[in-house]
Structures are given as structure tokens and as C-alpha cells.
LOFISE-532639 format. One record per residue (C-alpha): residue number from 1; y, x, z; residue in three letters. Coordinates in steps of 0.02 Angstrom, whole numbers, plus 50000, padded with zeros to 5 digits. Layout:
BEGIN
NUM;Y;X;Z;ALA
...
! end
This chain:
BEGIN
1;56001;62286;58611;UNK
2;55836;62275;58702;UNK
3;55821;62179;58865;UNK
4;55792;62297;59009;UNK
5;55756;62283;59193;UNK
6;55721;62387;59347;UNK
7;55542;62427;59394;UNK
8;55556;62292;59528;UNK
9;55604;62157;59403;UNK
10;55475;62031;59341;UNK
11;55380;62093;59192;UNK
12;55317;62014;59030;UNK
13;55144;62002;59108;UNK
14;55202;61853;59211;UNK
15;55123;61703;59130;UNK
16;55233;61562;59064;UNK
17;55139;61437;59175;UNK
18;55178;61542;59328;UNK
19;55362;61545;59278;UNK
20;55356;61355;59260;UNK
21;55288;61337;59436;UNK
22;55425;61449;59503;UNK
23;55556;61349;59409;UNK
24;55486;61185;59474;UNK
25;55495;61249;59652;UNK
26;55677;61303;59627;UNK
27;55744;61152;59539;UNK
28;55773;61039;59695;UNK
29;55877;61171;59783;UNK
30;55969;61218;59625;UNK
31;56014;61034;59601;UNK
32;56088;61027;59775;UNK
33;56186;61186;59740;UNK
34;56245;61115;59572;UNK
35;56314;60958;59657;UNK
36;56398;61063;59790;UNK
37;56488;61163;59653;UNK
38;56534;61002;59560;UNK
39;56618;60933;59717;UNK
40;56730;61088;59720;UNK
41;56796;61063;59542;UNK
42;56779;60875;59513;UNK
43;56964;60845;59553;UNK
44;57008;60940;59392;UNK
45;56879;60849;59283;UNK
46;56949;60710;59179;UNK
47;56890;60613;59030;UNK
48;56888;60719;58875;UNK
49;56957;60684;58707;UNK
50;56817;60693;58582;UNK
51;56802;60724;58395;UNK
52;56747;60576;58292;UNK
53;56804;60420;58199;UNK
54;56955;60363;58295;UNK
55;57134;60358;58231;UNK
56;57216;60496;58336;UNK
57;57220;60677;58278;UNK
58;57112;60793;58384;UNK
59;57103;60963;58298;UNK
60;57093;61062;58136;UNK
61;56928;61147;58105;UNK
62;56850;61246;57956;UNK
63;56775;61140;57817;UNK
64;56586;61134;57819;UNK
65;56466;61073;57687;UNK
66;56448;60886;57698;UNK
67;56627;60847;57755;UNK
68;56718;60716;57653;UNK
69;56840;60794;57529;UNK
70;56967;60659;57577;UNK
71;56974;60731;57753;UNK
72;57031;60904;57698;UNK
73;57210;60942;57758;UNK
74;57283;61033;57605;UNK
75;57445;61075;57691;UNK
76;57359;61162;57832;UNK
77;57235;61245;57712;UNK
78;57379;61316;57609;UNK
79;57432;61428;57753;UNK
80;57289;61548;57735;UNK
81;57128;61578;57641;UNK
82;57023;61446;57729;UNK
83;56996;61262;57703;UNK
84;57025;61146;57850;UNK
85;56986;60965;57889;UNK
86;57069;60851;58018;UNK
87;56959;60793;58159;UNK
88;57004;60632;58244;UNK
89;56972;60572;58420;UNK
90;56802;60494;58455;UNK
91;56815;60320;58527;UNK
92;56647;60318;58620;UNK
93;56533;60438;58711;UNK
94;56448;60570;58607;UNK
95;56309;60690;58648;UNK
96;56322;60855;58741;UNK
97;56162;60957;58729;UNK
98;56123;61073;58874;UNK
99;56005;61221;58876;UNK
100;55966;61366;58994;UNK
101;55865;61513;58931;UNK
102;55690;61517;59012;UNK
103;55644;61692;58948;UNK
104;55566;61819;59060;UNK
105;55724;61925;59063;UNK
106;55816;61785;59149;UNK
107;55710;61813;59306;UNK
108;55798;61979;59335;UNK
109;55895;62000;59498;UNK
110;55968;62167;59553;UNK
111;56010;62211;59734;UNK
112;56191;62177;59695;UNK
113;56165;61994;59645;UNK
114;56136;61845;59758;UNK
115;56025;61754;59636;UNK
116;55929;61783;59473;UNK
117;56001;61749;59305;UNK
118;55880;61602;59282;UNK
119;55939;61518;59443;UNK
120;56122;61539;59395;UNK
121;56093;61472;59220;UNK
122;56003;61317;59287;UNK
123;56137;61289;59419;UNK
124;56273;61293;59285;UNK
125;56178;61176;59167;UNK
126;56137;61053;59308;UNK
127;56317;61056;59369;UNK
128;56378;61019;59191;UNK
129;56249;60879;59177;UNK
130;56323;60804;59339;UNK
131;56503;60818;59276;UNK
132;56468;60750;59104;UNK
133;56362;60608;59170;UNK
134;56502;60557;59284;UNK
135;56619;60555;59135;UNK
136;56502;60438;59040;UNK
137;56438;60564;58913;UNK
138;56265;60563;58838;UNK
139;56171;60723;58882;UNK
140;56008;60797;58818;UNK
141;55903;60955;58826;UNK
142;55836;61006;58654;UNK
143;55650;60988;58647;UNK
144;55637;60910;58820;UNK
145;55739;60749;58823;UNK
146;55817;60627;58700;UNK
147;56003;60593;58728;UNK
148;56034;60476;58870;UNK
149;56180;60406;58975;UNK
150;56159;60388;59162;UNK
151;56261;60419;59317;UNK
152;56105;60508;59383;UNK
153;56097;60619;59229;UNK
154;56081;60784;59325;UNK
155;55942;60715;59434;UNK
156;55848;60648;59281;UNK
157;55865;60812;59194;UNK
158;55809;60907;59347;UNK
159;55653;60799;59359;UNK
160;55610;60836;59178;UNK
161;55634;61024;59203;UNK
162;55523;61021;59361;UNK
163;55385;60933;59266;UNK
164;55390;61046;59111;UNK
165;55256;61179;59132;UNK
166;55310;61277;58982;UNK
167;55480;61283;58895;UNK
168;55503;61364;58726;UNK
169;55600;61527;58730;UNK
170;55707;61459;58588;UNK
171;55709;61271;58551;UNK
172;55731;61201;58377;UNK
173;55914;61161;58357;UNK
174;55907;61087;58180;UNK
175;55908;60907;58242;UNK
176;56079;60926;58327;UNK
177;56213;60853;58214;UNK
178;56401;60841;58195;UNK
179;56511;60764;58333;UNK
180;56397;60845;58463;UNK
181;56430;60992;58580;UNK
182;56299;61109;58647;UNK
183;56313;61218;58802;UNK
184;56195;61367;58805;UNK
185;56170;61476;58959;UNK
186;56081;61639;58925;UNK
187;56093;61827;58944;UNK
188;56106;61844;58755;UNK
189;56019;62013;58762;UNK
190;55921;61988;58598;UNK
191;55988;62082;58445;UNK
192;56153;62002;58395;UNK
193;56092;61961;58220;UNK
194;55943;61869;58292;UNK
195;56055;61764;58401;UNK
196;56171;61727;58255;UNK
197;56025;61676;58145;UNK
198;55959;61557;58279;UNK
199;56129;61477;58310;UNK
200;56186;61472;58126;UNK
201;56111;61300;58102;UNK
202;56237;61234;58229;UNK
203;56386;61305;58131;UNK
204;56315;61234;57968;UNK
205;56300;61060;58046;UNK
206;56475;61066;58118;UNK
207;56415;61067;58299;UNK
208;56535;61143;58427;UNK
209;56448;61267;58540;UNK
210;56497;61341;58708;UNK
211;56400;61498;58754;UNK
212;56389;61554;58935;UNK
213;56328;61733;58955;UNK
214;56245;61752;59123;UNK
215;56253;61935;59174;UNK
216;56185;62030;59318;UNK
217;56309;62160;59380;UNK
218;56182;62303;59366;UNK
219;56149;62262;59182;UNK
220;56335;62283;59147;UNK
221;56375;62437;59250;UNK
222;56206;62531;59241;UNK
223;56220;62608;59416;UNK
224;56063;62713;59401;UNK
225;56041;62898;59434;UNK
226;55898;63019;59451;UNK
227;55719;62978;59403;UNK
228;55710;62794;59365;UNK
229;55577;62685;59282;UNK
230;55637;62539;59177;UNK
231;55526;62391;59124;UNK
232;55557;62279;58978;UNK
233;55529;62103;59053;UNK
234;55485;62030;58884;UNK
235;55356;62156;58825;UNK
236;55307;62250;58983;UNK
237;55348;62418;58900;UNK
238;55406;62551;59020;UNK
239;55531;62691;59003;UNK
240;55546;62830;59132;UNK
241;55713;62926;59135;UNK
242;55715;63094;59224;UNK
243;55904;63083;59239;UNK
244;55956;62898;59215;UNK
245;56142;62940;59233;UNK
246;56136;63030;59063;UNK
247;56100;62865;58981;UNK
248;56240;62767;59063;UNK
249;56387;62796;58947;UNK
250;56297;62756;58787;UNK
251;56211;62605;58865;UNK
252;56376;62533;58926;UNK
253;56455;62555;58753;UNK
254;56311;62462;58671;UNK
255;56313;62325;58802;UNK
256;56500;62297;58781;UNK
257;56487;62301;58590;UNK
258;56353;62165;58592;UNK
259;56463;62052;58697;UNK
260;56617;62086;58595;UNK
261;56529;62047;58431;UNK
262;56457;61882;58495;UNK
263;56622;61830;58573;UNK
264;56715;61871;58411;UNK
265;56590;61775;58305;UNK
266;56609;61624;58420;UNK
267;56798;61630;58411;UNK
268;56793;61630;58221;UNK
269;56687;61473;58225;UNK
270;56802;61384;58347;UNK
271;56670;61401;58485;UNK
272;56694;61464;58663;UNK
273;56613;61615;58744;UNK
274;56614;61631;58935;UNK
275;56540;61769;59042;UNK
276;56478;61728;59219;UNK
277;56413;61864;59336;UNK
278;56280;61824;59460;UNK
279;56376;61909;59600;UNK
280;56526;61796;59569;UNK
281;56560;61609;59585;UNK
282;56471;61488;59467;UNK
283;56624;61375;59473;UNK
284;56722;61506;59376;UNK
285;56613;61472;59223;UNK
286;56621;61282;59246;UNK
287;56810;61284;59244;UNK
288;56817;61392;59089;UNK
289;56693;61287;58992;UNK
290;56784;61131;59049;UNK
291;56946;61197;58984;UNK
292;56864;61242;58818;UNK
293;56793;61066;58800;UNK
294;56952;60976;58849;UNK
295;57078;61083;58753;UNK
296;57176;60970;58634;UNK
297;57180;61046;58461;UNK
298;57102;61205;58530;UNK
299;57054;61276;58362;UNK
300;57222;61234;58287;UNK
301;57311;61329;58427;UNK
302;57210;61484;58393;UNK
303;57244;61478;58211;UNK
304;57429;61443;58228;UNK
305;57426;61263;58170;UNK
! end
């Protein structure tokens, strides 16, 4: 599916440096908003059980190349056609990687949304940085920071983001290893196969991912009629529809199919997939991601273990 936007949306001609300056100007206010949101949900945030080298059982998960054969649970594996290993609870902080998509399409904001997709994604990531830092976790942004532990983790991450003039549209994820989590906030409007190819390295390394799809309401409902000009924010290409309403049904089917395919793929990998609309509360996504990260034996429950 191609990324599309209204004629009033930012186009691909906007330079990356200009986007960096816009992001830098937004970050201080977004950090304040992130902390406000955190204060509304912090009462439900508790220390997480984590996968690692402890003695207590945490979850079953599919066997991946590199796992020790001795950790395979043959009894669980005999129930179906997959091979499972037993994960145990981690006894110390591990790393949670955080990333918000800086692509041009994330600048889009329709009249029905309060903020752009980029602003919502950054608020979510900074709020998660605040929550995780308070819990004593190591956090990091791929390609921007090394993992670190600090009570002021969100503030440190915000400072790094404000100083970064250019961020890659897709960071290299190959250095993220097992016993890590990664939270990715994006609109995920690239072709599904491209997204899977980019994230496949995480699955092969046994990393647990949590995808947050940030969606503008107009992108989902396609409320256009009459003569309408659309602009691709990535390429700048334009499309003029004489009767935009005739495109609506097919567009909505393709949009929903993309989301369904990605969500199903994540479920099969034991990952989580959350949708957050920019006309709704950011805290809704925080609660859902928190539940996914704190669920005891989450994968086992989904597979009937």
C-alpha cells in the first residue's frame, strides 16, 4: 500500500534537515505531554517479569536458531507441529529499544486529528521511556543512543532527539539481540513484505517486538468526495481524483488487509500489535503495550499451554 496524504499534507520535497528542526522544536512540549500521560497511568505500572537466566518459568516461545537444545520443552512441543523452549525470568534489568518513525508520511495531520502522527509517535515513545526508566530498565534508540539506565531516561532521550538533525528512515536492527524488547511506533504504510523483511532480523534473533500503528482517522475512513488531489508525502507524486468517493471502498479494504496481515504476523511470532488513532487518547496505547510486556506466559496462553 502506498502512503498517501491530502494536498495540504507535507510533501516529500520537505528536506530532512527541515524536518529535524521541526522535531527539535516540538520535543520539549512533547516531553511535557508524555510525562502528563505517564502520571495518568503510573499507578498501574509495576515491575515486569523479564525473560532471561533466572530460575522461575516465564513463558514458552518458538525455538529459534541459536537456542540451546537442552532448553527445548519436548512435552510442550509434542502438542503441535512447532518446537518450543522454556524462557525463564530475568534477574536484572534488560534493554528495551524504542523507535518512532521519522518518515515524511508521519507529518500528516488531517482536520479530524488533534496532532500529527509524528507527534503522537514521539509522545508514546517518550512516555514509554519515562515509565521504563522509573522501573529501572535500560533503554536505547537504535542508531542514536547506546543502552543506558537513568531515572531521567526520557529527558536524556528527548535531548538526543532534539540534537539529531537527521534520523534514518529505517535504522539497522541487526545489533539488537535476545533478551531485549523493542517498541516501534510507525504508520506501517510501507508494503507489508518490506516491513516484514526489515523486522525479520528481530524474529531471527529472538527479540520480542511491540508494534504501535499510529493512524490518522482520515487515513482509515477515507472521507473524501468530489474532485480531490492527493500527494504522496514520500515521493511528492500527485493523484487527482475527479470523484474521490469511488475509490473509498477499495482503499478501505486494502488498508484493513494491510493491518490484518501485519497483526496476524506479529501474533504468530509472539509479538504485540497495537493501533492508536491520533484523535484518541495516547494513554490507550500505553496501557495495551504495558499489558503485552507484563503478561506472564503471554505466548503460552495464546498457544494453549
